[in-house]
C-alpha positions as CSV (number, residue, x, y, z in Angstrom):
1,M,-35.4,17.7,-97.6
2,L,-31.7,17.4,-97.3
3,E,-30.0,15.7,-94.3
4,V,-26.2,15.5,-94.1
5,N,-25.3,13.2,-91.2
6,N,-21.9,13.1,-89.7
7,I,-19.9,12.9,-92.9
8,N,-16.1,12.6,-93.1
9,V,-14.4,13.5,-96.4
10,F,-10.7,13.3,-97.3
11,Y,-8.5,14.6,-100.0
12,G,-5.8,11.9,-100.0
13,K,-4.6,11.8,-96.4
14,F,-6.0,15.2,-95.6
15,Q,-9.3,15.2,-93.8
16,A,-11.4,18.1,-95.2
17,L,-14.7,17.4,-93.4
18,Q,-14.9,16.1,-89.8
19,G,-18.3,14.8,-88.7
20,V,-20.3,17.5,-90.6
21,S,-24.1,17.5,-90.1
22,L,-26.6,19.9,-91.5
23,T,-30.2,20.0,-92.8
24,V,-32.2,22.0,-95.3
25,K,-36.0,21.9,-95.1
26,K,-38.4,22.5,-98.0
27,K,-38.7,26.1,-99.1
28,E,-35.9,27.0,-96.7
29,N,-32.9,29.3,-97.2
30,V,-29.8,28.1,-95.4
31,A,-26.4,29.9,-95.3
32,L,-23.1,28.1,-94.8
33,I,-20.5,30.6,-93.8
34,G,-16.9,30.5,-92.7
35,P,-13.3,31.4,-93.7
36,N,-11.6,30.2,-96.8
37,G,-10.5,26.6,-96.6
38,A,-13.0,25.7,-93.9
39,G,-14.7,23.0,-96.0
40,K,-17.7,24.8,-97.4
41,T,-17.1,24.1,-101.1
42,T,-16.1,20.5,-100.2
43,T,-19.5,20.1,-98.5
44,L,-21.4,21.2,-101.6
45,K,-19.3,19.0,-103.8
46,T,-20.0,16.0,-101.5
47,V,-23.7,16.6,-101.6
48,S,-23.7,16.8,-105.4
49,G,-21.7,13.6,-105.7
50,L,-18.4,15.0,-106.9
51,L,-16.7,13.8,-103.7
52,K,-17.6,10.7,-101.6
53,P,-17.6,10.6,-97.8
54,I,-15.7,7.7,-96.2
55,S,-18.4,7.6,-93.5
56,G,-21.7,9.2,-92.6
57,S,-24.7,9.6,-94.8
58,I,-26.5,12.1,-97.1
59,T,-30.3,11.8,-97.6
60,F,-32.4,13.8,-100.0
61,N,-36.2,13.4,-99.9
62,N,-35.8,10.2,-98.0
63,T,-33.4,8.7,-100.5
64,R,-29.8,8.0,-99.5
65,I,-27.6,9.6,-102.1
66,D,-24.0,9.5,-100.8
67,K,-23.2,6.6,-103.1
68,F,-24.9,8.0,-106.2
69,P,-23.0,9.5,-109.2
70,P,-23.4,13.2,-109.8
71,H,-25.8,12.9,-112.8
72,Q,-28.2,10.7,-110.7
73,I,-28.2,13.2,-107.9
74,A,-28.9,16.0,-110.3
75,K,-31.8,14.0,-111.7
76,L,-33.3,13.8,-108.2
77,G,-33.4,17.6,-108.2
78,I,-30.2,19.0,-106.7
79,G,-28.7,21.9,-108.7
80,L,-25.2,23.3,-108.1
81,V,-23.9,26.8,-109.0
82,P,-20.2,26.2,-108.7
83,E,-17.6,28.6,-107.4
84,G,-16.0,30.4,-110.3
85,R,-19.1,29.9,-112.4
86,Q,-17.4,27.3,-114.7
87,L,-19.4,28.3,-117.8
88,F,-18.8,26.9,-121.3
89,E,-17.1,30.1,-122.4
90,K,-17.1,29.3,-126.2
91,L,-20.8,28.4,-126.2
92,T,-23.5,31.0,-126.4
93,V,-25.7,32.0,-123.5
94,Y,-28.6,29.9,-125.0
95,E,-26.3,26.9,-125.5
96,N,-25.1,27.1,-121.8
97,L,-28.7,27.1,-120.7
98,L,-29.5,24.0,-122.8
99,M,-26.5,22.3,-121.2
100,G,-28.2,22.8,-117.8
101,A,-31.4,21.2,-119.1
102,Y,-29.9,18.0,-120.5
103,L,-32.1,15.9,-118.3
104,K,-35.3,17.7,-119.3
105,S,-37.8,17.3,-122.2
106,G,-38.7,20.0,-124.8
107,S,-41.8,21.3,-123.2
108,E,-40.1,21.6,-119.7
109,I,-37.2,23.4,-121.4
110,R,-39.5,26.0,-123.0
111,D,-41.4,26.7,-119.8
112,T,-38.2,27.0,-117.7
113,L,-36.6,29.3,-120.3
114,E,-39.5,31.6,-120.1
115,F,-39.1,31.8,-116.3
116,I,-35.3,32.3,-116.6
117,F,-35.8,35.2,-119.1
118,Q,-38.3,36.8,-116.7
119,L,-35.8,36.4,-113.9
120,F,-32.8,37.6,-115.9
121,P,-33.9,39.8,-118.8
122,I,-30.3,40.6,-119.7
123,L,-29.8,36.9,-120.6
124,K,-32.6,37.0,-123.1
125,E,-30.9,40.0,-124.7
126,R,-27.5,38.2,-124.7
127,R,-28.9,34.7,-125.7
128,N,-26.7,34.6,-128.9
129,Q,-23.6,36.0,-127.3
130,L,-20.7,33.8,-126.3
131,A,-20.6,33.2,-122.5
132,G,-17.0,34.2,-122.3
133,T,-17.7,37.7,-123.5
134,L,-20.2,38.5,-120.8
135,S,-19.4,40.7,-117.8
136,G,-18.7,39.1,-114.5
137,G,-22.1,39.8,-113.2
138,E,-23.8,38.5,-116.3
139,Q,-21.7,35.4,-116.1
140,Q,-22.9,34.8,-112.5
141,M,-26.5,35.3,-113.6
142,L,-25.9,32.7,-116.4
143,A,-24.4,30.2,-113.9
144,I,-27.4,30.5,-111.7
145,A,-29.8,30.3,-114.7
146,R,-28.0,27.2,-116.0
147,A,-28.5,25.4,-112.7
148,L,-32.2,26.5,-112.6
149,M,-32.7,24.9,-116.1
150,L,-32.6,21.6,-114.2
151,K,-35.7,22.7,-112.3
152,P,-34.1,21.8,-109.0
153,S,-36.0,21.5,-105.7
154,L,-32.7,22.3,-103.9
155,L,-30.3,24.9,-105.4
156,M,-26.8,25.1,-103.9
157,I,-24.9,28.3,-104.7
158,D,-21.1,28.5,-104.0
159,E,-19.6,32.0,-103.5
160,M,-22.2,34.0,-105.6
161,S,-20.7,37.4,-104.8
162,L,-17.1,36.7,-105.4
163,G,-15.4,39.5,-107.4
164,L,-18.6,41.4,-108.0
165,M,-19.5,45.0,-107.3
166,P,-21.7,45.7,-104.2
167,K,-24.7,47.0,-106.2
168,L,-24.7,43.8,-108.3
169,V,-24.3,41.6,-105.3
170,S,-27.4,43.2,-103.7
171,Q,-29.3,42.6,-106.9
172,L,-28.3,38.9,-107.0
173,F,-29.4,38.4,-103.4
174,K,-32.8,39.7,-104.3
175,I,-33.0,37.3,-107.2
176,V,-32.1,34.4,-104.9
177,E,-35.0,35.4,-102.6
178,R,-37.3,35.4,-105.6
179,I,-36.1,31.9,-106.4
180,R,-36.8,30.7,-102.9
181,D,-40.3,32.3,-103.1
182,E,-40.9,30.0,-106.1
183,G,-40.6,27.1,-103.8
184,V,-36.9,26.2,-104.4
185,S,-34.9,25.5,-101.2
186,I,-31.5,27.2,-101.1
187,L,-28.2,26.2,-99.6
188,I,-25.7,29.1,-100.1
189,V,-22.0,29.3,-99.4
190,E,-21.1,33.0,-99.1
191,Q,-18.3,35.2,-97.9
192,H,-20.8,38.2,-97.7
193,V,-21.8,37.0,-94.3
194,E,-24.3,39.7,-93.3
195,S,-26.3,39.6,-96.5
196,A,-26.4,35.8,-96.5
197,L,-27.6,35.6,-92.9
198,K,-30.2,38.3,-93.4
199,M,-32.0,36.5,-96.1
200,S,-31.6,33.0,-94.5
201,D,-33.9,31.1,-92.3
202,R,-31.0,29.4,-90.7
203,G,-27.2,29.4,-90.8
204,Y,-24.2,27.2,-90.1
205,L,-20.7,28.4,-89.3
206,M,-17.9,26.1,-90.5
207,E,-14.3,26.3,-89.4
208,Q,-11.5,23.8,-90.0
209,G,-13.8,21.2,-91.5
210,R,-16.3,21.3,-88.7
211,I,-19.7,22.9,-87.9
212,V,-18.9,25.1,-84.9
213,L,-22.1,27.1,-84.6
214,E,-25.7,27.0,-86.0
215,G,-28.9,28.9,-85.5
216,T,-31.5,31.0,-87.1
217,G,-30.3,33.8,-89.4
218,D,-31.1,36.4,-86.7
219,E,-29.4,34.3,-84.0
220,M,-26.3,34.0,-86.1
221,L,-26.2,37.8,-86.8
222,K,-26.5,38.5,-83.1
223,S,-23.7,36.1,-82.1
224,E,-20.9,37.9,-80.4
225,Y,-18.3,35.7,-82.1
226,I,-19.7,36.2,-85.6
227,R,-20.1,39.9,-85.1
228,K,-16.5,40.2,-83.9
229,V,-14.7,37.8,-86.2
230,Y,-16.8,37.9,-89.4
231,L,-18.6,41.3,-89.3
232,G,-15.9,43.4,-87.7
233,I,-18.4,44.9,-85.2
């Protein structure tokens, strides 16, 4: 479904990504892990068109997209849940959801809203509440739901567990698995390494702008380097 091939990305003169390659297959859950500043968020931003690689290519469902603007990439079916949620805090929950569905028609919006409210019942209760007044966990649910309103075939999630209580993090990971079970491919950037790899078919470890290790979720969890450096075992 998604093929990132040897991309190089710069911020001014600083090279943030160096020859990064990764793939996500249909109905697959892929984790991208690594320390802060490794280039994980930059990778998601580049796939979504917010940044442009100076070389390499990105292909989605056999269409090369690395020259496309973000709205065109979104229209092809790539949704992004950004780090920090980036909600419209002075709009209601319902209005935030509609913002995520700006490329969709009325009937599609109704059907997707029904699915969203089944997945996140609390958002139905809070639909007329301002997004900025939600709890941190509810805001993260809304950020995921807003991206799902696009009806993406690939959902990219950046730092879902950041700043949340462990019990809520566990709940969100279960919801992501349900989303994958609905046929949506997932590419997740996550500091909660063990949980991310346990639910993933495959994983990539990124350090200093490069992919330094890849394998199945189980293989990554058994890696001596990951166990020592990232799991503290």
